[in-house]
N, C-alpha and C positions, 0 to 999 in steps of 0.2 A: 871137647871133646881130645878128641886127637888122630895125626896122620900120620902110619908108619907105613909108611908109598917107599919107602928106598930106606928100609931097615935098622930108623930108628923114629924113635915117636918126637910129637911134636906138636906145643899144644894150637888149635885150631880158632882163631877171631873168636865172641860169641859166636851166637844167630854171624857165621860164613855159613854160606847157603853155596850153589850151584851156577852158576852165574845164567840160565837160561831164565830162573824162577827169579833172582834179582836183578835183571835187566827188562822186564815184567815190571815188576813193581815199584824199578827207575824210570821208567820214560810211561808206562799209564797208568799207574797208582794210582786213591786223590789228588795226591804231587808234586807229579809224575811230571816230568822235561814236555812232552807233546801237551799238555794240558794251563802251562802257560800261559799268560798275558798275549805276550808280544808274539808268541809262532816258532815253527822250524823256521819261518822268513828273520826274522831277527840275531840268528846261532849262525845261518851255512846258505847255501848258496844252489840253488841246483838250476836246469835247466832251465826249470821255466821264471827262474829269473832274472836269468841271464838274456834272450829276448825275446818280445813276443812271439819270434821266428818258430818257439819251437811249439807252442797255441797251435800259431796256425799254419804248423809241416801237424799237424795232429790231428788236424780239425777236414785238411785233404788225404788224409788216410782214411778220417773219418770217412767222407765223402764216396771211396774207392768204396768202403765192407758198403755203403748204402748203396750204391752201385752192383753189388756182389750181389746183394740180399733180392735186388727186384726195386725197390727204393717203397720198403715197403711202410704201413700209412705212418707208424711210429718207430721211434726209432729212437734205441737208446743211448748215450754214452757216458757210462759209469769210468768215476778219476779215485781205482785206490785209494788209501792214504794220503788223500785230498792237500794234511796241512789245515792251508784257510777258503778254496775252494778255489787260487793261484787257477789250475790253470783250465776246471771247467768253466770258470767265464772266459779265457782265452777261449777256449774255443766256438760254444758259444756264440761268442761276440762276428770272430773271423771266419761260422758259416759260411756259403751265402743263403737268403735268403729264405729261400722255399729247404731246404733242407732245415737248413733252424727250424722253419715255422712247425718240422718234425719231428723235432727233436727235441728227448729227453735229459735231459742234466740230469746228473749225480754224484754226488760227493759224501763217500766213504771217507767217515775219522770218527772217531772218538773223544776227543774236544765240541764244544760246543758249537754250534749255530750260530759265526761269525753275526754279531748284533747287523752289518750289511753286508748283504748278501743278494744277487739275481735271483726274484723272486720263482722267476722260471725252474731252481736250484731245488730239488732234492735233497736232504741230509741224513744220512742214516746214517748206521754206527756196525751196517752190517751188510756187503753188497743186495741188490736183488732178486728173489730165489729164483728167477727167471731176465735174462739175459739178450736183446737181438741185436742187433751193432755192433760196439767198440768197448772192453773193459783196458783198464789202461794201468795202469801200475807203479807209477813214473817212483823209481828210488819209493818201499812202500819198502820191499822184503829183507833189503841191511837191516830194514829192525824188526821182521821179529824174527824173538827173542832165539837163543840157541843157546847150549852148553856148550862150552869149552873141551878137550879134550887134554891134558899134556903126559908128555912118557918120559917114566920114573926113569931110578935107575937099575931097575932089572928090565928095564925094557918090553914095561907094561902103560899104554892107555887110561891113564887114570884123569876121574873127574875133578878141573879147578873148583873150588872151594873159596869164595868172595867177598870178604865181609863191608858192610855199609865202607867204609874208609877208602875203599879198595886194597886192602890185607888179602891177600891170596899164599892159601895152602894147597898143596895132593891132595884127595880124597880118592874113594871106593874107588878098582879097575870100570872104567865104563863095558857096561853088557850087553845081553838081549839084542834088541831092535836099531838100538844105537850106533855098538860092536859092530852088526848086521852093516852100517849105515859108510859107518871106517871104510868097512871090507872094502867094499864097493868105489865107491866116491872118496876118499884123501889113506885110501892106508899111511898108515907110521911110520916108519923104517923102526927099528926098536936104539932110536941114538934117547937118549935122556937131552929132556928142552924141546923138541921136537913139539909144536902145536897142533890144533887143525877145531875148526869150530863143526859141529854138528850136525849139518844142514835140516837132517831128516823133516824138521819141524814145520821149515820151507817146500820142502817136496808139497808138505800136506798141504796146508798155507794156498795155494799157488792150484796147486789142482781140485780143491773147496773154490778157490776162485770159476776155475775155469769149469769148474761142474755146471756155476748158473749157468755159465753162454751157451745155449738156446742154437746158435745162428748167429755167426757173428767172427769175429775175434774177438781174441787176448795176451795182452802187450802185456810187457813188463820189461822196464828200460832197471839196467843198474850196476857199481863197481860191482864186477867183476872178477871168476878164475874161472879155468878145464881143469880138469886131471888132470891135463901134458902139463900145469905151469903153473898150482895149489902150493901157497909160498908156502916157503919150511914155518914158522912161526906164525902163523898166523894172522894177521887182518885186525882182531877188534880191536878199540879204539877209535877217541871217545872227537866233543865237537864242544866250542863254546865258543860266543862270539866272535864264528868265522874262524876261530884257528878249534884247532889240533889239540887237542885234550889226553892226557891217563882218564882213559876210563873205569873213572871211582859212580855206584850203582847207588846216589843218593839224591837222587831227580837233578842238580847243575845239571849237568850235561849231558847230549843225542849219546848214546850209545849205540856202536855204531860195525856191523866185521862188514866185507863182504863177501857175494851170491855164489855159489860154485851152481850157476845157471843151467851146463848141461845135466845139472840130476835134477831140478827142478822141469825143463824141455821131457825130462824120461817120466819125470811123477808124471805129469800131465796124457802121458798118452797110456801110458805099461799098467796103470791100477797092480802095479803085482811091489808097492811099498811093501817092507819087514813093518806088519803090524796094519797093516790096513787094509780097505775090506773094496771093492769092488762100489764105483759113484750108482748111487742107484737109475742118474740117467743113461749113464751112458751105452747101452743098448739101444733106446730110439736115437743118439747123434752121431754122427760123421769129423771121425777127428783127425782131419788130415801131422800129418808129419810134424811137428815141432822145427822151425830154427830159427838158428843163431847167425846176430854179425851186430857188427858194433854200430854205434850210434852214428858212423859217422858214415858209413854207406844205407844206414837206416834214411838218414835225412837226404841226402844227396840222390835216393829213390824218391821223395818225397818235392826235388826242386833243391832243398837247400844248399848252396853248393861254395859259398864263399865268394866265390870269382869278384876283383875289382868291375865296376862297373866301365865301361869305354871312356875318354880322353877325354876325346873326343866331346861327352855330352857335358866337362865342363865348361865348354862357352857355350854352348847352343844353352844348356839351360844349367848355369849356375848352383840353382835351389836342388834339381834332379841328383847332378851329382855327390854334392853331399847328402844327401836322405843313401842314393844307394853306395852308400860312401860304407855311413855307418852300417849301416844292413851286410855289407858284407863282409866291416871288423865284426858282428854280430854272430852274423856265422859259419864265420874263423873261430871263433871259440867254440858253439856248437857241436863239432865236427875234429877235433882240434888233437893229434895226438900225443902222450901223454897227459887230454888234461878231460875232456868229454867229449869228446870224438870216439874219445878208447870203452868208452861203456862200452857193456852191452843188453843187447833187444831179442828178448824171447817172445817173437812169435806161435801164437797157437791158433790155426785156423779150425772153428766148428761151419761147418756142413756149407763152404762156400772156399775158393783157391786162396791160394795166398795174395793177398793185394801187392805185392812188394816185391813179386816171383814174375 
């Protein structure tokens, strides 16, 4: 194969392909990263792993959704991209007994069901057809595979091709729905070397997930950016054993990129994506406007503030003071500027008011 993107012909490594195909195979193929026995928690730490306060906050959100739904006989909690089921396990454990008795926990993950998992949790590779309750996608969209575009010397955005060893070359010009998405959501100035991740597959994945919610709330939590602050060289990176690394699509590391959550928000309500068709269930459902907020604001609305306990408690109940102090530290990490607190939360209510409004 050859690459003629800059007025010259360069060899393209054998087997090179777009990042979307390479990422899909590296993460979800038979020997992919997400099928490794240690699971994602063996390589990186999400809010779920940082503190049980996160699962408790999500349980609190589920209770608010339950109230808005009028306490249905069966309440769904769907954990998208569930890893090894850590979040759904924590949420079920944190629910009041009366709510837990009506809750159907579901983990959606391509890996096999863990050997030790609460028998109440259903393990699926796709979300249920109809959800009444809360669908929660924590760091799921950043692993939905996407292609990468880079501007060539002539100012044309071209598909980036990658070999299994991470070697890159430029391919054909970006055209069709992907080009339309870039023009709307990540316009690239005609300056050589600028890059973007083409987020259309994530928009469609999120819209499809929202379409499964008959009534309730869909939430996506992720590394995010918006149209007014797109990173000029993209965000594609790898993670291995707790550290950032080069994104090499050989199955040895996580490959991730931040999410254009504003584009996803529009996708869940507009049904006007390039190449997409209106969702079959849309006419029978009422979708309020989607809303974006930071994790810091979302968790504070759910009672996770990071406030230190009163010093007087140290004298009256030292053990309680130590526990409260530890909890404050964990809450501070979950809401920290420059860290987890800056994650984006995308809320899409379906047939109910916004529970965090």
